C-alpha positions as protocol buffer text, in pm:
chain_id: "A"
residue {
  index: 1
  type: MET
  ca { x: -12396 y: 1182 z: -1783 }
}
residue {
  index: 2
  type: LYS
  ca { x: -12292 y: 851 z: -1939 }
}
residue {
  index: 3
  type: SER
  ca { x: -12567 y: 623 z: -2061 }
}
residue {
  index: 4
  type: TYR
  ca { x: -12575 y: 245 z: -2118 }
}
residue {
  index: 5
  type: ASP
  ca { x: -12818 y: -8 z: -2256 }
}
residue {
  index: 6
  type: LEU
  ca { x: -12749 y: -233 z: -1958 }
}
residue {
  index: 7
  type: VAL
  ca { x: -12588 y: -190 z: -1617 }
}
residue {
  index: 8
  type: ILE
  ca { x: -12509 y: -502 z: -1414 }
}
residue {
  index: 9
  type: ILE
  ca { x: -12453 y: -455 z: -1043 }
}
residue {
  index: 10
  type: GLY
  ca { x: -12238 y: -741 z: -917 }
}
residue {
  index: 11
  type: SER
  ca { x: -11919 y: -881 z: -1065 }
}
residue {
  index: 12
  type: GLY
  ca { x: -11948 y: -1239 z: -948 }
}
residue {
  index: 13
  type: PRO
  ca { x: -12007 y: -1531 z: -1187 }
}
residue {
  index: 14
  type: ALA
  ca { x: -12373 y: -1442 z: -1252 }
}
residue {
  index: 15
  type: GLY
  ca { x: -12299 y: -1079 z: -1331 }
}
residue {
  index: 16
  type: LEU
  ca { x: -12002 y: -1159 z: -1554 }
}
residue {
  index: 17
  type: GLN
  ca { x: -12195 y: -1428 z: -1743 }
}
residue {
  index: 18
  type: ALA
  ca { x: -12475 y: -1180 z: -1807 }
}
residue {
  index: 19
  type: ALA
  ca { x: -12219 y: -925 z: -1927 }
}
residue {
  index: 20
  type: ILE
  ca { x: -12066 y: -1174 z: -2172 }
}
residue {
  index: 21
  type: HIS
  ca { x: -12404 y: -1250 z: -2330 }
}
residue {
  index: 22
  type: ALA
  ca { x: -12510 y: -884 z: -2341 }
}
residue {
  index: 23
  type: ALA
  ca { x: -12183 y: -759 z: -2488 }
}
residue {
  index: 24
  type: ARG
  ca { x: -12190 y: -1029 z: -2757 }
}
residue {
  index: 25
  type: ARG
  ca { x: -12530 y: -890 z: -2858 }
}
residue {
  index: 26
  type: LYS
  ca { x: -12368 y: -547 z: -2894 }
}
residue {
  index: 27
  type: LEU
  ca { x: -12545 y: -388 z: -2599 }
}
residue {
  index: 28
  type: ARG
  ca { x: -12356 y: -106 z: -2430 }
}
residue {
  index: 29
  type: THR
  ca { x: -12287 y: -291 z: -2107 }
}
residue {
  index: 30
  type: LEU
  ca { x: -12133 y: -179 z: -1778 }
}
residue {
  index: 31
  type: VAL
  ca { x: -12048 y: -414 z: -1490 }
}
residue {
  index: 32
  type: LEU
  ca { x: -12014 y: -257 z: -1146 }
}
residue {
  index: 33
  type: GLY
  ca { x: -11847 y: -405 z: -838 }
}
residue {
  index: 34
  type: ARG
  ca { x: -11520 y: -550 z: -717 }
}
residue {
  index: 35
  type: ILE
  ca { x: -11457 y: -912 z: -811 }
}
residue {
  index: 36
  type: GLU
  ca { x: -11277 y: -947 z: -477 }
}
residue {
  index: 37
  type: SER
  ca { x: -11617 y: -907 z: -307 }
}
residue {
  index: 38
  type: SER
  ca { x: -11758 y: -1217 z: -473 }
}
residue {
  index: 39
  type: GLY
  ca { x: -11799 y: -1520 z: -250 }
}
residue {
  index: 40
  type: LEU
  ca { x: -11624 y: -1721 z: -521 }
}
residue {
  index: 41
  type: PHE
  ca { x: -11305 y: -1512 z: -509 }
}
residue {
  index: 42
  type: ARG
  ca { x: -11139 y: -1703 z: -224 }
}
residue {
  index: 43
  type: ALA
  ca { x: -11301 y: -2038 z: -299 }
}
residue {
  index: 44
  type: HIS
  ca { x: -11192 y: -2326 z: -522 }
}
residue {
  index: 45
  type: MET
  ca { x: -11373 y: -2530 z: -785 }
}
residue {
  index: 46
  type: GLU
  ca { x: -11320 y: -2884 z: -906 }
}
residue {
  index: 47
  type: ASN
  ca { x: -11675 y: -3009 z: -970 }
}
residue {
  index: 48
  type: TYR
  ca { x: -11762 y: -2797 z: -1272 }
}
residue {
  index: 49
  type: PHE
  ca { x: -11771 y: -2928 z: -1628 }
}
residue {
  index: 50
  type: GLY
  ca { x: -11453 y: -2860 z: -1824 }
}
residue {
  index: 51
  type: LEU
  ca { x: -11233 y: -2771 z: -1527 }
}
residue {
  index: 52
  type: TRP
  ca { x: -10938 y: -3003 z: -1466 }
}
residue {
  index: 53
  type: GLY
  ca { x: -10811 y: -3028 z: -1111 }
}
residue {
  index: 54
  type: LYS
  ca { x: -10869 y: -2763 z: -846 }
}
residue {
  index: 55
  type: VAL
  ca { x: -10911 y: -2413 z: -989 }
}
residue {
  index: 56
  type: SER
  ca { x: -10921 y: -2101 z: -773 }
}
residue {
  index: 57
  type: GLY
  ca { x: -11227 y: -1880 z: -775 }
}
residue {
  index: 58
  type: GLU
  ca { x: -11004 y: -1580 z: -832 }
}
residue {
  index: 59
  type: GLU
  ca { x: -10872 y: -1734 z: -1155 }
}
residue {
  index: 60
  type: LEU
  ca { x: -11225 y: -1808 z: -1278 }
}
residue {
  index: 61
  type: LEU
  ca { x: -11347 y: -1457 z: -1203 }
}
residue {
  index: 62
  type: ARG
  ca { x: -11049 y: -1287 z: -1366 }
}
residue {
  index: 63
  type: THR
  ca { x: -11091 y: -1506 z: -1675 }
}
residue {
  index: 64
  type: GLY
  ca { x: -11463 y: -1427 z: -1688 }
}
residue {
  index: 65
  type: LEU
  ca { x: -11392 y: -1056 z: -1660 }
}
residue {
  index: 66
  type: LYS
  ca { x: -11142 y: -1077 z: -1947 }
}
residue {
  index: 67
  type: GLN
  ca { x: -11407 y: -1249 z: -2159 }
}
residue {
  index: 68
  type: ALA
  ca { x: -11664 y: -979 z: -2086 }
}
residue {
  index: 69
  type: LEU
  ca { x: -11416 y: -702 z: -2167 }
}
residue {
  index: 70
  type: GLN
  ca { x: -11306 y: -881 z: -2484 }
}
residue {
  index: 71
  type: PHE
  ca { x: -11663 y: -869 z: -2614 }
}
residue {
  index: 72
  type: GLY
  ca { x: -11694 y: -498 z: -2541 }
}
residue {
  index: 73
  type: ALA
  ca { x: -11835 y: -471 z: -2189 }
}
residue {
  index: 74
  type: GLU
  ca { x: -11695 y: -213 z: -1948 }
}
residue {
  index: 75
  type: HIS
  ca { x: -11611 y: -275 z: -1584 }
}
residue {
  index: 76
  type: ARG
  ca { x: -11570 y: -39 z: -1291 }
}
residue {
  index: 77
  type: SER
  ca { x: -11460 y: -151 z: -946 }
}
residue {
  index: 78
  type: GLU
  ca { x: -11704 y: 75 z: -766 }
}
residue {
  index: 79
  type: ASP
  ca { x: -11997 y: 13 z: -536 }
}
residue {
  index: 80
  type: VAL
  ca { x: -12344 y: 152 z: -596 }
}
residue {
  index: 81
  type: VAL
  ca { x: -12483 y: 373 z: -321 }
}
residue {
  index: 82
  type: ALA
  ca { x: -12826 y: 460 z: -464 }
}
residue {
  index: 83
  type: LEU
  ca { x: -13072 y: 365 z: -737 }
}
residue {
  index: 84
  type: GLU
  ca { x: -13363 y: 562 z: -877 }
}
residue {
  index: 85
  type: MET
  ca { x: -13629 y: 474 z: -1131 }
}
residue {
  index: 86
  type: GLU
  ca { x: -13689 y: 739 z: -1393 }
}
residue {
  index: 87
  type: GLU
  ca { x: -13871 y: 763 z: -1721 }
}
residue {
  index: 88
  type: GLY
  ca { x: -13715 y: 523 z: -1967 }
}
residue {
  index: 89
  type: GLY
  ca { x: -13490 y: 344 z: -1721 }
}
residue {
  index: 90
  type: PHE
  ca { x: -13279 y: 391 z: -1410 }
}
residue {
  index: 91
  type: ARG
  ca { x: -13030 y: 632 z: -1257 }
}
residue {
  index: 92
  type: VAL
  ca { x: -12735 y: 472 z: -1076 }
}
residue {
  index: 93
  type: LYS
  ca { x: -12524 y: 666 z: -825 }
}
residue {
  index: 94
  type: LEU
  ca { x: -12170 y: 539 z: -764 }
}
residue {
  index: 95
  type: GLU
  ca { x: -11963 y: 564 z: -447 }
}
residue {
  index: 96
  type: GLY
  ca { x: -11746 y: 835 z: -602 }
}
residue {
  index: 97
  type: GLY
  ca { x: -12050 y: 1056 z: -662 }
}
residue {
  index: 98
  type: GLU
  ca { x: -12085 y: 1001 z: -1037 }
}
residue {
  index: 99
  type: GLU
  ca { x: -12428 y: 919 z: -1177 }
}
residue {
  index: 100
  type: ILE
  ca { x: -12502 y: 709 z: -1484 }
}
residue {
  index: 101
  type: GLN
  ca { x: -12819 y: 619 z: -1673 }
}
residue {
  index: 102
  type: THR
  ca { x: -12929 y: 284 z: -1807 }
}
residue {
  index: 103
  type: GLN
  ca { x: -13231 y: 149 z: -1988 }
}
residue {
  index: 104
  type: THR
  ca { x: -13204 y: -191 z: -1819 }
}
residue {
  index: 105
  type: LEU
  ca { x: -13066 y: -296 z: -1482 }
}
residue {
  index: 106
  type: ILE
  ca { x: -12957 y: -640 z: -1360 }
}
residue {
  index: 107
  type: LEU
  ca { x: -12897 y: -697 z: -989 }
}
residue {
  index: 108
  type: ALA
  ca { x: -12654 y: -990 z: -966 }
}
residue {
  index: 109
  type: LEU
  ca { x: -12575 y: -944 z: -599 }
}
residue {
  index: 110
  type: GLY
  ca { x: -12571 y: -1307 z: -491 }
}
residue {
  index: 111
  type: VAL
  ca { x: -12581 y: -1398 z: -124 }
}
residue {
  index: 112
  type: SER
  ca { x: -12343 y: -1329 z: 159 }
}
residue {
  index: 113
  type: ARG
  ca { x: -12252 y: -1596 z: 411 }
}
residue {
  index: 114
  type: ARG
  ca { x: -12294 y: -1507 z: 775 }
}
residue {
  index: 115
  type: LYS
  ca { x: -11958 y: -1500 z: 947 }
}
residue {
  index: 116
  type: LYS
  ca { x: -11892 y: -1598 z: 1307 }
}
residue {
  index: 117
  type: LYS
  ca { x: -11631 y: -1322 z: 1341 }
}
residue {
  index: 118
  type: ILE
  ca { x: -11402 y: -1507 z: 1579 }
}
residue {
  index: 119
  type: LYS
  ca { x: -11026 y: -1475 z: 1608 }
}
residue {
  index: 120
  type: GLY
  ca { x: -10834 y: -1635 z: 1323 }
}
residue {
  index: 121
  type: GLU
  ca { x: -11140 y: -1674 z: 1099 }
}
residue {
  index: 122
  type: ASP
  ca { x: -11080 y: -1411 z: 830 }
}
residue {
  index: 123
  type: PRO
  ca { x: -10705 y: -1473 z: 773 }
}
residue {
  index: 124
  type: LEU
  ca { x: -10770 y: -1842 z: 706 }
}
residue {
  index: 125
  type: VAL
  ca { x: -11062 y: -1814 z: 463 }
}
residue {
  index: 126
  type: GLY
  ca { x: -10969 y: -2033 z: 168 }
}
residue {
  index: 127
  type: LYS
  ca { x: -10694 y: -2194 z: 377 }
}
residue {
  index: 128
  type: GLY
  ca { x: -10918 y: -2431 z: 569 }
}
residue {
  index: 129
  type: VAL
  ca { x: -11200 y: -2197 z: 669 }
}
residue {
  index: 130
  type: SER
  ca { x: -11513 y: -2233 z: 456 }
}
residue {
  index: 131
  type: TYR
  ca { x: -11877 y: -2130 z: 465 }
}
residue {
  index: 132
  type: CYS
  ca { x: -12013 y: -2399 z: 235 }
}
residue {
  index: 133
  type: VAL
  ca { x: -11992 y: -2774 z: 297 }
}
residue {
  index: 134
  type: ASP
  ca { x: -12144 y: -2856 z: -42 }
}
residue {
  index: 135
  type: CYS
  ca { x: -11884 y: -2636 z: -215 }
}
residue {
  index: 136
  type: ASP
  ca { x: -11567 y: -2732 z: -29 }
}
residue {
  index: 137
  type: GLY
  ca { x: -11635 y: -3048 z: 169 }
}
residue {
  index: 138
  type: PHE
  ca { x: -11476 y: -3283 z: -83 }
}
residue {
  index: 139
  type: PHE
  ca { x: -11142 y: -3102 z: -49 }
}
residue {
  index: 140
  type: PHE
  ca { x: -11121 y: -3244 z: 305 }
}
residue {
  index: 141
  type: ARG
  ca { x: -11177 y: -3608 z: 224 }
}
residue {
  index: 142
  type: GLY
  ca { x: -10996 y: -3824 z: 477 }
}
residue {
  index: 143
  type: GLU
  ca { x: -10919 y: -3525 z: 703 }
}
residue {
  index: 144
  type: PRO
  ca { x: -11061 y: -3420 z: 1044 }
}
residue {
  index: 145
  type: VAL
  ca { x: -11296 y: -3120 z: 1028 }
}
residue {
  index: 146
  type: ALA
  ca { x: -11527 y: -2911 z: 1245 }
}
residue {
  index: 147
  type: VAL
  ca { x: -11866 y: -2756 z: 1168 }
}
residue {
  index: 148
  type: VAL
  ca { x: -11983 y: -2452 z: 1363 }
}
residue {
  index: 149
  type: GLY
  ca { x: -12353 y: -2368 z: 1381 }
}
residue {
  index: 150
  type: GLU
  ca { x: -12676 y: -2443 z: 1567 }
}
residue {
  index: 151
  type: GLY
  ca { x: -12929 y: -2479 z: 1286 }
}
residue {
  index: 152
  type: SER
  ca { x: -13027 y: -2741 z: 1033 }
}
residue {
  index: 153
  type: ALA
  ca { x: -12765 y: -2619 z: 783 }
}
residue {
  index: 154
  type: ALA
  ca { x: -12488 y: -2702 z: 1030 }
}
residue {
  index: 155
  type: VAL
  ca { x: -12628 y: -3044 z: 1118 }
}
residue {
  index: 156
  type: HIS
  ca { x: -12688 y: -3136 z: 754 }
}
residue {
  index: 157
  type: GLY
  ca { x: -12336 y: -3017 z: 677 }
}
residue {
  index: 158
  type: ALA
  ca { x: -12188 y: -3230 z: 954 }
}
residue {
  index: 159
  type: LEU
  ca { x: -12380 y: -3538 z: 835 }
}
residue {
  index: 160
  type: THR
  ca { x: -12259 y: -3480 z: 479 }
}
residue {
  index: 161
  type: LEU
  ca { x: -11899 y: -3446 z: 593 }
}
residue {
  index: 162
  type: ALA
  ca { x: -11928 y: -3767 z: 797 }
}
residue {
  index: 163
  type: LYS
  ca { x: -11929 y: -3952 z: 464 }
}
residue {
  index: 164
  type: ILE
  ca { x: -11616 y: -3771 z: 344 }
}
residue {
  index: 165
  type: ALA
  ca { x: -11392 y: -3670 z: 634 }
}
residue {
  index: 166
  type: SER
  ca { x: -11204 y: -3892 z: 877 }
}
residue {
  index: 167
  type: GLU
  ca { x: -11363 y: -3725 z: 1179 }
}
residue {
  index: 168
  type: VAL
  ca { x: -11634 y: -3461 z: 1216 }
}
residue {
  index: 169
  type: HIS
  ca { x: -11689 y: -3231 z: 1515 }
}
residue {
  index: 170
  type: LEU
  ca { x: -12006 y: -3025 z: 1547 }
}
residue {
  index: 171
  type: VAL
  ca { x: -11964 y: -2717 z: 1768 }
}
residue {
  index: 172
  type: ALA
  ca { x: -12286 y: -2567 z: 1904 }
}
residue {
  index: 173
  type: GLU
  ca { x: -12400 y: -2468 z: 2252 }
}
residue {
  index: 174
  type: ASP
  ca { x: -12752 y: -2568 z: 2157 }
}
residue {
  index: 175
  type: LEU
  ca { x: -12921 y: -2719 z: 1852 }
}
residue {
  index: 176
  type: LYS
  ca { x: -13227 y: -2563 z: 1690 }
}
residue {
  index: 177
  type: VAL
  ca { x: -13335 y: -2850 z: 1468 }
}
residue {
  index: 178
  type: SER
  ca { x: -13626 y: -3091 z: 1432 }
}
residue {
  index: 179
  type: GLN
  ca { x: -13643 y: -3405 z: 1643 }
}
residue {
  index: 180
  type: ALA
  ca { x: -13599 y: -3619 z: 1331 }
}
residue {
  index: 181
  type: LEU
  ca { x: -13277 y: -3440 z: 1233 }
}
residue {
  index: 182
  type: TYR
  ca { x: -13151 y: -3456 z: 1591 }
}
residue {
  index: 183
  type: GLN
  ca { x: -13202 y: -3832 z: 1594 }
}
residue {
  index: 184
  type: LYS
  ca { x: -13004 y: -3864 z: 1270 }
}
residue {
  index: 185
  type: LEU
  ca { x: -12722 y: -3673 z: 1433 }
}
residue {
  index: 186
  type: GLN
  ca { x: -12734 y: -3893 z: 1743 }
}
residue {
  index: 187
  type: SER
  ca { x: -12706 y: -4210 z: 1536 }
}
residue {
  index: 188
  type: SER
  ca { x: -12416 y: -4077 z: 1327 }
}
residue {
  index: 189
  type: SER
  ca { x: -12041 y: -4066 z: 1390 }
}
residue {
  index: 190
  type: VAL
  ca { x: -12046 y: -3686 z: 1433 }
}
residue {
  index: 191
  type: ILE
  ca { x: -11906 y: -3568 z: 1768 }
}
residue {
  index: 192
  type: TRP
  ca { x: -12116 y: -3287 z: 1918 }
}
residue {
  index: 193
  type: HIS
  ca { x: -11939 y: -3036 z: 2144 }
}
residue {
  index: 194
  type: GLN
  ca { x: -12176 y: -2818 z: 2350 }
}
residue {
  index: 195
  type: ALA
  ca { x: -11949 y: -2515 z: 2344 }
}
residue {
  index: 196
  type: ARG
  ca { x: -11869 y: -2197 z: 2151 }
}
residue {
  index: 197
  type: ALA
  ca { x: -11600 y: -2171 z: 1887 }
}
residue {
  index: 198
  type: GLU
  ca { x: -11355 y: -1905 z: 2004 }
}
residue {
  index: 199
  type: GLU
  ca { x: -11049 y: -1915 z: 1778 }
}
residue {
  index: 200
  type: VAL
  ca { x: -10937 y: -2076 z: 1454 }
}
residue {
  index: 201
  type: LEU
  ca { x: -10575 y: -2182 z: 1486 }
}
residue {
  index: 202
  type: GLY
  ca { x: -10309 y: -2189 z: 1216 }
}
residue {
  index: 203
  type: GLU
  ca { x: -10090 y: -1961 z: 1008 }
}
residue {
  index: 204
  type: GLU
  ca { x: -10064 y: -2081 z: 648 }
}
residue {
  index: 205
  type: ALA
  ca { x: -10349 y: -2330 z: 696 }
}
residue {
  index: 206
  type: VAL
  ca { x: -10599 y: -2435 z: 962 }
}
residue {
  index: 207
  type: THR
  ca { x: -10450 y: -2659 z: 1230 }
}
residue {
  index: 208
  type: GLY
  ca { x: -10716 y: -2646 z: 1499 }
}
residue {
  index: 209
  type: LEU
  ca { x: -11019 y: -2486 z: 1662 }
}
residue {
  index: 210
  type: ARG
  ca { x: -11021 y: -2359 z: 2020 }
}
residue {
  index: 211
  type: LEU
  ca { x: -11349 y: -2395 z: 2211 }
}
residue {
  index: 212
  type: SER
  ca { x: -11493 y: -2197 z: 2502 }
}
residue {
  index: 213
  type: THR
  ca { x: -11427 y: -2499 z: 2725 }
}
residue {
  index: 214
  type: GLY
  ca { x: -11054 y: -2463 z: 2660 }
}
residue {
  index: 215
  type: GLU
  ca { x: -11045 y: -2777 z: 2447 }
}
residue {
  index: 216
  type: VAL
  ca { x: -10856 y: -2756 z: 2118 }
}
residue {
  index: 217
  type: LEU
  ca { x: -10984 y: -2966 z: 1830 }
}
residue {
  index: 218
  type: SER
  ca { x: -10712 y: -3083 z: 1592 }
}
residue {
  index: 219
  type: VAL
  ca { x: -10876 y: -3026 z: 1253 }
}
residue {
  index: 220
  type: LYS
  ca { x: -10772 y: -2932 z: 900 }
}
residue {
  index: 221
  type: GLY
  ca { x: -11096 y: -2759 z: 808 }
}
residue {
  index: 222
  type: VAL
  ca { x: -11354 y: -2541 z: 985 }
}
residue {
  index: 223
  type: PHE
  ca { x: -11695 y: -2490 z: 824 }
}
residue {
  index: 224
  type: PHE
  ca { x: -11909 y: -2204 z: 952 }
}
residue {
  index: 225
  type: GLU
  ca { x: -12266 y: -2296 z: 863 }
}
residue {
  index: 226
  type: GLU
  ca { x: -12461 y: -2002 z: 1002 }
}
residue {
  index: 227
  type: GLY
  ca { x: -12681 y: -1959 z: 695 }
}
residue {
  index: 228
  type: ALA
  ca { x: -12680 y: -1690 z: 427 }
}
residue {
  index: 229
  type: LYS
  ca { x: -12860 y: -1366 z: 355 }
}
residue {
  index: 230
  type: GLY
  ca { x: -12952 y: -1205 z: 27 }
}
residue {
  index: 231
  type: ALA
  ca { x: -12789 y: -874 z: -60 }
}
residue {
  index: 232
  type: LEU
  ca { x: -13116 y: -708 z: -159 }
}
residue {
  index: 233
  type: GLU
  ca { x: -13095 y: -367 z: 9 }
}
residue {
  index: 234
  type: LEU
  ca { x: -13057 y: -195 z: -329 }
}
residue {
  index: 235
  type: ALA
  ca { x: -13357 y: -378 z: -471 }
}
residue {
  index: 236
  type: ALA
  ca { x: -13565 y: -256 z: -178 }
}
residue {
  index: 237
  type: THR
  ca { x: -13494 y: 106 z: -274 }
}
residue {
  index: 238
  type: LEU
  ca { x: -13673 y: 38 z: -604 }
}
residue {
  index: 239
  type: GLY
  ca { x: -13972 y: -114 z: -429 }
}
residue {
  index: 240
  type: VAL
  ca { x: -13889 y: -465 z: -550 }
}
């Protein structure tokens, strides 16, 4: 059974940064997980120090992985199916059945955005479909956009976009927000549609959003703000 000083579960930016630091300190380091599973993979960045222009998340992750490997870390594109605490560390079981031991374990699992799972959503992620107004809103400056969601995250997102986009549509059958936030929405330029989002339109990029009323909104971006959940199932198996 192979043994490491450190195993990092999660190959997003947090996991890769941890691997870079650990490997530079000459710890036997293994990073587990597919970089394609990171929420950053299909996103873009332009608001981070030292980056010029719009840089793809895929490029950042692949560069970060190269850095970690350059300093001596190992990487395996496998998921973890089970964790066990044992004397002196942890036992990690991989999807292929192999087990490895480590003295120290880092869970860099991030969060996963809740998807609406409507027609046209998945194929257009990164091509106009986004799950984070704060991350991607500025890319749609001067363009018409739609925000889908009933909670405070959706309303706050729509209000933020109202300062950036040319036109903002909020799609929600009902709103589950405070009276104060509802009043802010009412006094803004955001257009609220009491309907369900049924289909994201477009091939190479978003061109519209079809609603349950039959109306088609002509938009360049669709933001699904349904909240996020932590990927902590593995931590729960350790009693964390």
